[in-house]
C-alpha angles and dihedrals in degrees: 000000000000119000135175118357090359092059094047092049090049089052094050091047091050089049087050095057094041097047100039098097100025100075095245101097096090091052092047090051092047093047092051095047091242099111097100091048090049092051094048091050090049092053094047091048091052096044103037111018114026117105092183110122092223101043105032108109092012102145101180091120089070089080093060108115113180091207091061108024098047087064132071124217117265109238111257090231090058091051090049092049091051089062092224100319092106122056127191123268116259116273097030 
């Protein structure tokens, strides 16, 4: 029976398998503060480990920037309603 960190790792792995094709994985990684690590692993795998003829060498993950990509854009209507109190998140 897993306990402590082994249990947490097992839960995160199960969530990874369950959420992978449901469109919730990004939000799960962001909520659990694991998004930056996942993106770094993704990039490392594609650049250094993948043998897939389509993904090997794919360096798109290098453009991930936690300061920009972990935020969503603020709707322009909300910015307008705030009368200048709210400004757009960086990168949008």
